[in-house]
N, C-alpha and C positions, 0 to 999 in steps of 0.2 A: 503493499499497499503504500501510496507517495499523499501528500506531500509527509514526511514526516515530523514538521512542526510548521510553527507559523511565527513570521511578528509582523511589527508595527509599520504600514503603509502597504505598498505594491512590491511586488517584487524588487525596484530597483531598490529599496529603501531596506526593506524587507533581508534581503541577501548582503549588506552590509553588517548588521544588527547582529546577526543570525555570526558571522563570520568570525565577528568582534568580539562573543561572547566566546568560542572555540578559542580564538586566540587569550580571552582575560584566564580558562580556566588552563592553557598550557601554560600560562608566565605564573598562575601558579603550582602548580605541578612541580616546575623545576625550580622557584622560591619560596613558599612559603614552610617553615619548619615543620609544621603538620605533615607535611608529605614529599618534602622536597628530597628524600631518602629515598625514596620506594620507586622501585624501575618500573611500578606498574600504572602507578598514575598519572601517567601522562599517554598511556597506549589507548589509540582509537576509540576499541569498542567501550573502555570507561569513557572518554569527553564526549563521547554519545551518550551513552547511557545517563552520564549526569544531566548533560542539557535537556533530555526525554524528559526524562523524570523529575527535571526538576519545574515544570511548563506546569503553567495557568489552566484551569479547565472551566474555560468559560462558559456564561450560560450558554446552552445549547449541544455541547460536548457532550459526544456518548462514543462508545466503541461496541455498542449495541449489543448489551447484555441480555438473557432473558430476562423478562419481569415478573415473571410468576410462573406455577408447577414446578415440574420433577426437576426443571432444569436453572429454575432461578439461579442467576447469579454466572451464570456459564457464557461467554463468548468464542468465538472464532476469529472473529474479526481486532484484533487487538486496539485500533487507530479509530481514530472520527473518520469520516471520509474528505470532510473540508477542514480541518483543523488540525489531521494529525494527532500528533504525542500532547498538543496545547500550544499552546499561546509561549511563546519563551517569557521566562523569569530568571534575570543572569544573577540575582542575589540567593533564589532557590535552589541553583546551581551550584554557584560558589560555595553553597551552606554543606550540598550535597558532599561536596570532594574535599573539602577542607574538612569534614570528619574523621578523613583515612580512612584504611583499607580495614574491613572486617571479614573474616573468613566462614565459608560456610562449613558445616560438619556433614560426616558423610551416613550418619544416621541423624534421628532424631535427638537434640538437645536435652540435658536434662535442665540445662539451667541458659536462661538470656544470654543471647550471644549475638546482638544485633542492637545500638542504639536508634535513638528517632530518626536517626538519617545515616547513611555510610551510602558506601561501595565497594564492588569485590571485583576481580579479576579471578575467574574460575577456567581451569581447563576440565571438562568431563567426560567420560567415555560414556558408551553408547549402552546406554541402559539403565543409566546408573542418575544421580540426584544430590544435592545438596541443600542442607537443609540452614532457613536462620530462625532464631526463636528470638520474639521480642513481647513486652508487656505495657499495657498503656494503664494507667491507674485512674482515668476516667473518660468517658466518651469523648471521642476526636469527631473532628467532620471527615477529615479526609484524608486518609492514608492511599498513597501512589507506590507501586512497585514495577521497577522495569526491566527487564533481560532482551539484550539487543547482541549480535553476534554477525562475523563476515561469514560470505561465500569463503569456499576453497575452492581458486581456479589453479586451474593448470600449467608449467611451465610453460607451455605452447601456448597458452591463453585459448585456447580450442574448445575444452570443456567446463565445467565448474560443478561442483555438488554443494548440497547446503545441510547442515544437521536439522533436523525437526526437536525445537526444546519447548515445554510445556511451563505455564507457569502458575503456581496451587496455593490459594489463601487455608490455612484452617485452624481453628478456635484447638489448643489442645490440653491435654487431661492426662496429667502427669508426664508420661513418654506416648501414649497413646495421643496421635491426630485425631481430628472430630470432624469432616467433610464440614461446608459451608454451606452445598451448593443444595437448591430448594427447599423446601418445608425448615430445614435444620437451621439455615442462617436467620430465618426470620428474627429469632430475636439479640440477632448479634449485630444487624446491619440493618438500614434502610432502604439503600440501591447502590449500584453499581454492580460491578462483578469479583469474583472472587477465584474464578479458571477464566485464564486467556488460552488456546489451544491452540492457535492456526496450523495450517499444515503445508502451509507457503511461502510466511513471511519470515523475516529473518530479526523480527521483536516480539517482546508479549507484554502485554499492562495489563497489571490488576491496579482499578481505581476502584475502591472500595470507602462510603459515605456513612458517617454514624455510626462508626466501628464500636462497641460496647467495650469496656475494663476486662480486661483478664488477660491472658497470655494466646499467645497464636504463635503460628508457624506457618513460614513461606518455604514453598519449596519451588526448584531449577530443577528438571527434570530434562534428560536428553533420552528423547523415546527411541532415536533410530537414525541412521541415514548419515551421507557426510564424512567426510574426515574431522580429526578432531581439530577446532579451532577455540578462540581466548572468548570466552561469553565476559560483557559487561553486565554487571549487574548492578544496579543504583535503587536507592528508597530513601523516601522523607514521611514523616508523618508530624503534626503539631506535635511537641513534646509535654509531658503532663508532671505534675510535681504529685512525690507520693502524701496520700492524706497525712495531716498533723495528728501527733499524737498526746494525748494527756497528760503533765509531769507526773500527775500522778499514779497513773499507769504504770511502776513501778519493774513487770513481768512482763509488758509488752503485750496482754492478753486478749487487749480492744476494752477492756473493763477495767475499774475502782476497787476494790473491794478488799476480804480481810486477806487476802494473799499480801497485798502491796503494803495493810498497815503492819504485817509482819515483817517485811523488810526493810520497813521503816523502824521499827521497835531494833531489829537486830543491832540495826547501824544505830541508836540511839546516843549521841552524846559525839560520835566519831562526823569525818568526812565522806560519808561516802553513800553510795544509793541510799535514798528518802532526804535528802538536804536539795529541799524543793526551790526555796527562796536565793540559793548561791551562796549562804555568807557562810559557808565553810563546816557548818555545825546541823546536826538532824535534833533539832528541839523541838518544843511547842510550837514554835511558829509553824515550823512543818508540817506537823502533824493536826493545823486546825487546817493545811489546804488540802490535805487529804481529806479530812471529814466534810470540807465544804465539798470534795467532788465526788463525795463516797455515790458508787451507783451510777455513775456517769460512761458511758460506752462513746467509743471511736475518739472524734478530735474535743 
């Protein structure tokens, strides 16, 4: 599918702006301390992935996901027919690149291995996958995840072939992946796609909206076909903060109760756990603060 992305103005205005963004990212890869020592940072699939994943999705943008039924959230058309991956956003693409490379795991990770934004350059053998696990603590408006890769062209420039890559988003329960396609995804996202599985393109894009809090895994899977080529993977989502904790919840179980009172009393007269007002000693003032919060939950 073309275009890959769009910029402001007609072709004569958009082309230099898109080219300028590529130049900015290449300069960043060479000079920014966060990535300048990583030889993967200026690789073409990485730069392309950062540019496309960072795009804004304007009103009317769609990659044609199935809106309801058993295939809700799946698409075989990764890009919008008019806007491609979207409207270029230099700031978002720069944030993706400077977040640094975050390698995927060969099996479902037991811990989070992806931050709110980042990228990877991966080589995946036929039939294999890479997995990235991330966590959000509050609903986020939009998550964008993209994979792109080049064709393999023969040395005589006569023939070429292309890997077949799929991109999927799952909710995760322990190390078990829970598919979000169909009705299973209704509680977790309002619109967009959680599967991108074109058979003919060299890009796959997941754009999912109003994603519920929890832990998720996205999978980049090479189905078959083609010579092994590097895959650029990039993602961006709003950063969320962990919910605040009540300082009187000394054991962190989400409730101020007798266990917390016991911890405070054990440390009475010292400066350890239970020093809620920070004066260096656990005493009556701290006890009063704990009792005031008695029974409180969460933040």
